[in-house]
Each structure stands twice: as structure tokens, then as C-alpha cells.
N, C-alpha and C positions, 0 to 999 in steps of 0.2 A: 348217802349211804353207798357202800361198796356192795354190789350184788354179784354173787358168784354162782354160775350155773355149771353143773358137772354132769357129763354123760360119759359113756365108755370111751368115746373117741374124740370128744370135744370139751374144752373148758373155756368158759368166758368169764373174765373179771372186768366189771364195768362200774364206773362211777368213782367218786371220791368219798372217803369215809366221813368227812365233815366233823372230825373230832376236834380239830383246831383249824386255824387259818392256813390257807394254801402255803406250803413251804415250811410249816411248823407242825404238820399233822403226823404224829408218830404212828398212828394206825395205818395211814396210807403208806408211810415209809416201811412199816413192817410187812404189809401185804406185798409191796413192790419187791422188797428184799427177798422174801420167801419165793416168790414166783420167778424172778429173774435168776436167782441162784439155782433154782431147780431147772430152768430152761438151759442155762449154761452147762450144768452138770450133765444133763441128757445129751446135749449137742456134743459135749466132749467125748462121750461114749460112742455115739452114732449120729452123725450129722444128718442122716436121712430118716431118722426115727420120728421126728416131729416137724411140724411147720407152725410158725407162730407169726402173729401180727401184733405190733404195738403202736398205739396211737394215744393221744392225750385222753386219759381216763378209760382206756380200753386195752386189754390184752386178751387175745384169743390164741388158744393152743389146739392144734389138731394132731392127734396121735396117729401116725402112719404105720408104725410097726410096734407090736406088743412083744417085748422081750422081758426076761426076768429083771434085768437091770432098769430098763425104762419104766416098767410097771412099778418097781420098788420106789423109784424116784418120784413118779407121779403120785403114788400112794402117800409117800412121806410129805410131799407138798400139800396134798389135800388134808392130811392129819394136822399139819402145822396151821393151816388156815382155819380148820375147825376149832382147834384149841384157842386160836386168837379170837375167833368169833364168840366163844364162850365168855371171854373177858370183856368184849366190846359188842354186846348184843345190839346196841342202838346204832352201831356203825358198820356192821358186816352182816349180810344175810346170805346164807348158803342154801342152794336148792339143788337136789340131786334128781335128775330126770332120766 
């Protein structure tokens, strides 16, 4: 299961969705696509606004600057992940702390 923890300045996405075999998992692919596209969008606006770390099965995002644009992209990312979690409740768990 992919577990997502969200706080004001930190987002952690950990684990594999286990919807299908590794390499064929559309849920993992969707989560990765949403998160990486959001990270790239934020960095294209302000490269100093976030810091992120990506490892196998883990992405951590630290928000360093809250601007209107950065917060809108973070909010959009979270909303997309929540929408996906409604469709795949057994594969994605979101916790807001």
C-alpha cells in the first residue's frame, strides 16, 4: 500500500500500491506521475521553494517557501492524490497530520 502523510511543510509518499506486479502497477504509476509532475512544476517556478528526496518507494517533499503559486500546485497535487485514493482505497492511504 502507498501511504501518504501530509503536513503543512512536509509530504511523504512511501510504499508501493501493490495493485499489480512491479512495472505493471497503474496505481503506482499514477501516484508517481502526479507527484513528479507537481515537483517539476514547482521547481520551474521557484527552484528554492521546495526540497525533495526520491528513493525506491519513497518521495519526501519539504516546502521551504509558501507562495500563492507553490501552495496552489501543492494543493492540486494533494487533491489529485485524494481523488485517486477514493478509486483505489485498498492501495492508497492518506493521513493529514
